[in-house]
N, C-alpha and C positions, 0 to 999 in steps of 0.2 A: 198124510201128515202124522208121523209117529211121535209119541210123547218123548220128551227129553229124558234120557236114562240117567239115573243118578244113584250114588251110593249113600244111603242114610248112615250117619255115624252118631247115634244118640249118646248123650251122657246118661249112663244108667242111673246115676244118683240125682239127676235133674230132669225128670220126665216132662216138665213144663217148658223145656227148651228144645227146639227143633234144630237139626244140623244136617246138612247135605252137601255132598261134593258131586258135581255133575261130570258127565263124560262127554265125548264128542258124538255119541250115538243118539239118534232121534232127530227131530227138527227138520228144517227145510232148506238149509244153506247148501249151495252148490260148491264143488271143488274150487279152490283148495281149502275152503272153510267148512267142508262137509263134516257133519251135517247139522250139528247142534251149537254152532258158534253163537256166543252171547254178547259179543263186543261190537260196538259201532266203529271202533277205532282201528280196524285191521283191513279195511278195504272191501268188506263184504257188502252185499246188496242190502240197503237199510230196511226194506220191507221184510226180508227174510229174518233179519236180526229181531225186528219187532215181533214177528210171529213166534220166534223161538223163545224170546223173553216172556211173552204172554203165556205161552204153553207152560213154562216152568213156574211162573208166578201163580197161575191158577192151580196147577197140580200140587204145589206146596201149601195152598190155602192161605197165601199172604194177603194182607190188606194194603200193603205199600212196598215200595222198592227204593233202596238207598245204595248208591255206589259213588265212586270217585273217578276222576281222570287220574289214574295212578302214575306217579312220577319217580318211584324208587326213593322216596324220602321218609319222613317220620311224622308228618302232620296227621293228627286225628281229629275228626269232626264228631262232636258230642251232640246227640239228640237232633240230627239233621231232619229237615222236613222231608217226608216221603214223597215220591213221585210215582207216576204210572210206569210200568216196565217199558213202555214204548218211548219214554223220554230219554234223550241223550244226557249223559252226566255233565254237570256244571261245576261241582266242587272239585278242587284239586287237592290231592293228598293220598295217603296210603292206609288210613285207618278210620273206622267208624264205630260208634258205640251208641246204644240206646237203652232206655228203660220203658219204651212203649211197646206193648204187645202187638203182634201181627206184622210188624215191619221187618222185611228181610234185608239184612246187611250183606251186600254182595261184593266178593273179592274175585276179580278175573285173573286167571293165570294160564300159562302154557309152559311151565317149568318152575316158576317161582312157587313159594309155599303159601297156601292160604291157611292162615292161623286163626282159629275161632276160639273165643274165650267166653266163659259163662260163670256167673257167681252161683254158689250153691243154693241160694234162695230162689233162683230162677227168675229174678226180677231185673237182672242187668246182663247184657251181652255186648260183645265187641268182636270186630273182625279186622285182621291186619294182613296187609300184602307184604310178604317178606321175600324179596329176592336176595341174592348174595350181597348186594349193596346194603340191604336192610340188616343182614347179619353183621356186616362190617361196622355199622353204627349202633349195633345192639338194639334194634327196634323191638325184638321180642321182649327184652327186659324193660326198656323205657316205656313201651306200650302198656305192659302190665302195670307198671308204676303209675302212669297217668290215668289209666282206667280206674284203678283203685282210689287214687287221690280225688278224682272228680266225683265219685259216688260215695266216698267214705267207706271203702271196702278194705279187707285184708287180703293179701295175696295167698294166704293159707286156705282161703275159701274159694279160690279161683280154679276152674278146670280148663284145660287147653287141649285142642285137637288140631293136629296138622294134617292137611289133605295131600293128595297125590302131587308129586313134585319131582324135581331132579334128584335122582338117587345117588348114593355115595360113589358107585362105580362109574357113573356117567358125568359127574360134576367135575369136568376137567378144566383147570385154569393154568394155561401155559405161562401166564405172567403173574403167578401167585404173589411174588414179592411186592409188586406195584399195585396189584388189585386189592390185596388184603393188608399188607404191612405187618409189623411185628405183633406178636401175641396170639396169632392164629396157627402157629406151627403144629400144635398137637392135633389139629384136624386135617393136616396136609400130608399126603403120601407123595414124597418126591419121586418115587419110582414111576408111579402112574400119573403123577401131576394132578391128582384129584383131591377134592376137599369134601369131607363128610359134613354137609350142611344140615342133615337131619340131627346128628349128634350135637352140632354147634347150637342149633335152635333149642334142643332139649336142655343143654347146659345153661344157656342164657335164661331160660324159663326157671330152671332150678335156682340160679343165682338171684332171680327176681323174687324168690320166696314161695313159688308154687310147689307143693309136695310132689314127690316123684310119682306116687300112685294116682295123681290127678292129671298127669301129662300123657296124652295119647297120640299115636301117629298112624296114619294110614300109609303103610310102606309100599306104595305103588309108584314105581319110577315112570315118569311121563315119557322119557326118551325110549325106554325099553318096551313100552306098551302103546306104540303109536296107533294101533288099531282101536284103542279105547280112549286115549287122551290126546289132546293137542300138545305138540312140543315145538317150541320156538327153535331150539337148537337143532332138532331133527329137520325142521323146515329150512333152516339156513344152510344145511348141508346138501339140500336138494336144488335142482335148477329153478324151481318156482319161488322159493324163499318167502313164502307166505303161508299163514295158517290161522285158525280161529282161536278162541279162548273158551275154556270151561270156567266154572265158578265154584267157590265155596260160599255157602249161604248159612247164616244163623239167624234165628228169630225166637221171640218169646211167644209161645202159643197163646192164642186168644181164648 
């Protein structure tokens, strides 16, 4: 049983906040969810998922686990009650925020963007699940606004980190006009029919008031690095059409 491999992505200015993006390596899941799948919702053997989640929970030193049944919307749950990592999610939504130390906010992805937010005091954190539908409804921007409004914060004091996700060269949308609609043309390349979702998210965060030097991105494309990350698009192009989910996790250190 190998540990779940992850990429730490700490905010240098906020040492009291932990931030990690997992890979598909480590864990116990069998193909096509091999091997570090963290989601109960993709057809994997539940006992394998429980083992993988417990491995990650304990390795990160968390005291609790919070996640959603993600639905590509903009609902945020503030200060949700933590659960054991072996428990299946019950909340429906795409955002989480907490002021309680030790609780890991978990966003599951396999091409979508895990977007992690922290206040420079280190006392408040949030996690957003941003697929292209989330970009279309400006969830990065509205998520920052609601995070700040709930805790009485200013966006100039927020730091943001985007994890591995669908890169600009791989984000092809053959139905761009109907998928996105007017206003997104600056991010669309008609020749390749791709959309730069990374730049779109950055611009939405900037428009929300986060300073440019406090916006970070782990520019690893999940489609292009299928040996390291799960990719839903890559799986759909294969005969199996199934894969696992990695996670972005943020927490306030105890």
